[in-house]
N, C-alpha and C positions, 0 to 999 in steps of 0.2 A: 705709590699712587694714593692720592687723597680720597677719602670717603666722600661721596656726593650726598649731601643732606638736603632734603626738601623741608624747609622751615615753614609750616602751615599755620596761618592765623586768620582771624575774622570769623565768618560763618553765619548761618541763619540762626541767630540767637539774640536775645535782648542784651547779652553781654558782648556783643560784636565789637564795640569800640574799645572795651577793656582788653579784649583779646589782641587787637591790633597793637596796642601799647605793649602788652606782655611779649608778643611775638617779635616786635622790632627790638625791644630790650635784649632778648635772647640772641637775636641775629647779630647785634653789635658786640656781643661778648663771646662769640664762638672762637675756638682756637683755629685760626685760618691756616696754621702750619699743618694741621691734621685733616681739616675738613674744607671742602668746597661747598658753600651754602647757597642754595637757591631759594630766595623768599617766594612763597606762594600765598597770594591773597585770596581768601574765600569770600565772595560777596555775600550779601544777605539772602541771595538765592542759592548759595553754595556752589557758585560757578568759580572755577580756578583761573587765576591770572598770574602771569609772570612778566618781568620786564625790569628795566633799569631803575624805574621810580618806585617799584613795589616795596623796596626796603627803606624808603625815605619817609619818615613820619610826617614831614611837611606836605607831602603829596596828598595826604588823607584829608586835608582841609577842603579839597574839591575832588571827590571820588569820581564824579562823571568824567572829569578831565583825565584823571589817572587811568581810567579804564580805556579811554580813547587811545592813549599812547602805550598801552600794555597789550600783551597777547593772551587771549583766552586759550587754555589748554585742557586736555582731558588726559587721564591716566590710562595707559594700556600696558598689558603684560604680553611680551612676545619673545620667544626663544629664551625663556628663563630670565629675562631682563624687564625691568619696569621703566617706562619712559613717560615724560610729559610731552604731549604731541599737540601741535596747533589744531584748534577747532574753530570753525570748520576748516578742513584742509583746503589750501589754495590750489586752484587749477593752474595758475601761473605764478612764478616767483618761488621763493624759498619758504619751505615749511619748517617749523620748529620741532626738533627732536632732542630732548634733554634727558639723558639717562640718569636715574637716581638709584642710590644704594639703600637709603633708609629715609623714612618720613619722621618728622619731628613735629607732632601737633602741639601747638601752644594755643589752645582754644578753651573757651569757657561756656558752660551752659548747655541747654537742651539742643539736640540735633547735631552736636559736635563733640561735647565732652562726655555724653551719656552712653557711649558705646556705638552710636550710629556711625560716626566717622571711623572709629576703630574697626567696626565690622566691615566697612567698605575697604579699608586698607588691608585687612586680613584676607578678604576675598580676592583682592588684586595681587596678593602674594608679595607685598612689600613689607619688610620689617619696619616696625614703628616704635617710637619711644613712648614710655608711660604705661599706664594700666591696660590690661587686655579688655576684651569686650565685656566679660562678666563683671569684673571689678569696676569698670567704668559705669556700667548700668546700675549696679547695686549702690555704688557710692553717690550717684546722682539722686537716687530715691531715698529721701531722709527717713521714711517710715520703714522700708525694707532694711536699711542700714541698722536701725535700732533693733529690729527683730533678730538680725544675725548677731549683733554684738551682745544682746541679752543672753544668747546661747553660750557665749564665751565669758559670761559673768563680768562684762565691762559695764560700769554704771551708766545708765541712760535714764532720762525722764520719761515717764509714761506719756503716751500721746494717743490721740484719736484722729482717724482719717475720715474725710468727708468728700463725697463725689458730686458730680453735677446734678444727680438725681436728688441728693440731699439739699443742694443749693436751691433747687426748684421749690422747696418748702423751707425757706430760710428761717421762719419762726420756729419750726420744730428743731432745726439745726441749732439755733441759739438756745432753745430750751435744753437740748441735750448737753451743750457745752456748759451751761450754768449748773445743771444737775451733776455732771461728772466732775467738773473742775473748779467751778466758781471763778472769781476774778482775783487778780489779773491773769490774762492768758496771752500767749503769743501765737500769732497766726502766720503760717508759712505756706507758700506754694511748695508742693512736695518735691519738686525736681528742679529748683533754680538755685543759683548762687549769687554772689555779690550783693546779698541782702535785698535783692529785688522782690517787691511785693510782701516783705516781712514787716509786721507791725504788732504793737501791743495794745490790747483793749482792757480798759478798767471798768467798763460798764456796758450795758446792752446797746446803747446808741453807738459807742465806739466799735463794738463787736460787729455790728451790721456793716459799718463802713470798712472795717478791716477785711471782713469776709468778701465783700464786693471787690476790693482791691486785689486780694490774693487770687480770686478766680479770673481776673483779667489775664493772668499769666500762666495758669495751669488748670488742668481738668480735675486735679485732686489737691485738696488742701489739708494740711496737718495742723492740729491745735494741741498745745501742751501748756501746762502751768508755767507762768512767767515768774522767775525768781526776782523778788523785789530788791534784795540787797546783793547785787550780782557783780562778780568780777569775771571778765573774760580772759582766758589764757590760751594762747595758740602755740603750737609746736609743729615743726615739719619733720618728716621722716624720709630717708633715702635708702633704697634697697629693693628687695623683693620679698616674697612670702617666706623665704628661707633664712635670709640674713638682712638685717636692717639696722640703721643707727638713727638717733634723734638729734635734732638741731638745738640751738638755744631756744629758750621760751621768750615770748613777748606778751605784753599786756596792751592791746589796742585801746585808745581813748576815744570817746565819742560824746556827742552832744545831746543824745536823747536816751531813751530806755535801752536801745540796742544800737549797734554799730550800723549805720545806714549806708546806702549807696553813695549819698552825698558826702558822708564822712570819709568813705574809702577813696572816692575818685574826684568828685566835683570840687569840694572845698579845698582839698589838698593839691589840686591841679593848678590853682592860682599861684603863679610865680614860681612853680616848681618844675616846669617843663613836662616831659613825658615820662614820669617816674612811676605811674600806676600805683599799685599797692605799696611800693617802696616809700611813697610820700605820706602815708597815713601817720597821724600822730600816735606814737606808741612809746612804751618803755621797753628797752632791750638792754640788759636782760630784765625780765619781769621781777618784781620785788617778791620773791618767794624764799622761804627757808630752804636750805640744802635738801632737806627731806621732801618738802613739797615739790621742789624742782624735779627731783629724781622720780617722784611718783607720777608727775605729769609726763615726763619723758618716757617712762616705762609703759604707761597706759597708751601713749601715742604709738609706740612700736608695736604693742600687743594688738591695738586696733587695726593698724596698717596690715599686719600679717594675717589677722583674722579675716579681713576683707580681700585678701589675695592681691594686694596692690603691687605696683612696680614703678620704678622711677622715683619721683618726688611727689609727695602729697603733703598738704597742711591739714592738721587736725585741730579743731577748735573745741576748747573745753569751757565749762562754766563752773565757778565756785560759788556756792551759796554761803555768803558771809555770815548768815545767821547761825549756821550749824557747822560750817567748814566742809560740807560735802562737795565732792568733785564729780562732775558728770561730763561724759562725752556729749558734745553738741552736734557737730557735723564734720564731714571730711570733704576736702577739696582735692579731687584727684589730679587736677591740673591747676594749682593755685595761682592767683594773680602774681605776676612778676616771678613765678616759679619759686617764690619764697626765698630768693637768694639772700635777702637781708638777714635771714635767720641762720644762714650757714656761714657767712663771713665771720661772725663772732666766735665760731668754733673752729676756725682755721681752714674753711673750704671756700676759696674764692669762686666767683660766679663761673669763670671759664672752666675750672675744674669740675664744678657741679654739673655743667652741661655735658662735659666729657664722660663723667661717671654715668649719667642718665643714658647716653648713647651706648656705652659698654654694657649696661644692664639689658638694654634691648637686644644687643647682639648675643649676649649670653642666653636670653630666653629663646631667641630664634634657633640657636644651635641645639638647645634642649628639645625644642619642638620637632626639629628635623630628625632627631634620633628616635622619635616615636613612630609607631605604625598607625597609619590612618586608612589603609586599604589593604585588601588581600584578594588574591585570585580565587574565584569560585566558578561553578558552572550553573548557578541558579538561573541566569537568563537563558541558557541553553535548554533548560528543562521546563521553563515556564510556558503555559498555554494561555492565550488571551482570547480564545474563542468563546462564543456563547454569552449569555447574559449574566453569568455568575462571576465574571471577572477572572483574574489570574488564578490558576490552579497550580499549586506548588507540591 
């Protein structure tokens, strides 16, 4: 019997469209001899829809029409099984009940990649592919990621975090940036990917505009020194916190100080179809010496394990060409296109990559099922809730 996989994409995120592309890419490359795949579209309100057109990229040119001919569903757990069920239930006619064995989130950004969706799936009792709740949440927060990796002696750039209360006194915020770091600096929303809201400031006027832009997308903003003579090197990792391997390395090419959202998706979409991150201009393999390549790949695996990741993540590094220093930049716990283009050069085709990710999720589920999460006690039998002092144990 085939395993029934709910391939989930979209969601309430500024990276919604990118997720649709990544999800349908994955859908088209699944091993249909082993898996029955149900595409599940998450709207920008995080409502779930299934239907014949949900897996067709052309349908997303008119999402209103797509939803009209698709079925909204909710996830329920009953008798040890998880189903996608019509919502609202029809009083007359046939209701949808689709049983699923595992969820495969191919989502990017806040509200979906950051542990929120993973927590929902865990609560529903459905096994799911990729990082667990903790690793997803930590990986989405760039500042917390830095703190954790510092503890493991992985090189990261120092950074400063600013909140909405700091933003309310933006002149003080900019004074602090100038005193701590000087220029140039890079400003980032603390919990977004796809280069959304990220920009470089070389003076105070630019800094004000960059801070304004970053706070459009997040309630916390991170500022760090911008490397002026920068090379970006990316490497993906496949596995779990116990055993993981690295992909080939790439060097993405960009038109500005940093690889922008436009570089990643807009410019490269012209004439390239729905290739997502696979269409970005890049050098594969990156032009690195054998020693440099192995250092990047080793640090990628070390970072992945330190953060407790699972499935496939892409880790982005920075090289300061002025001194040769290598720094961890950020992790993408569900990378665009699932970074399949980095695995094919090392002999892992996309279909096999997807299969390995599912098997890693199954392995984690079996391990968790062997743990004890509850035990019988008589605490409630002994508890007294009378009086104003609350429970007496």
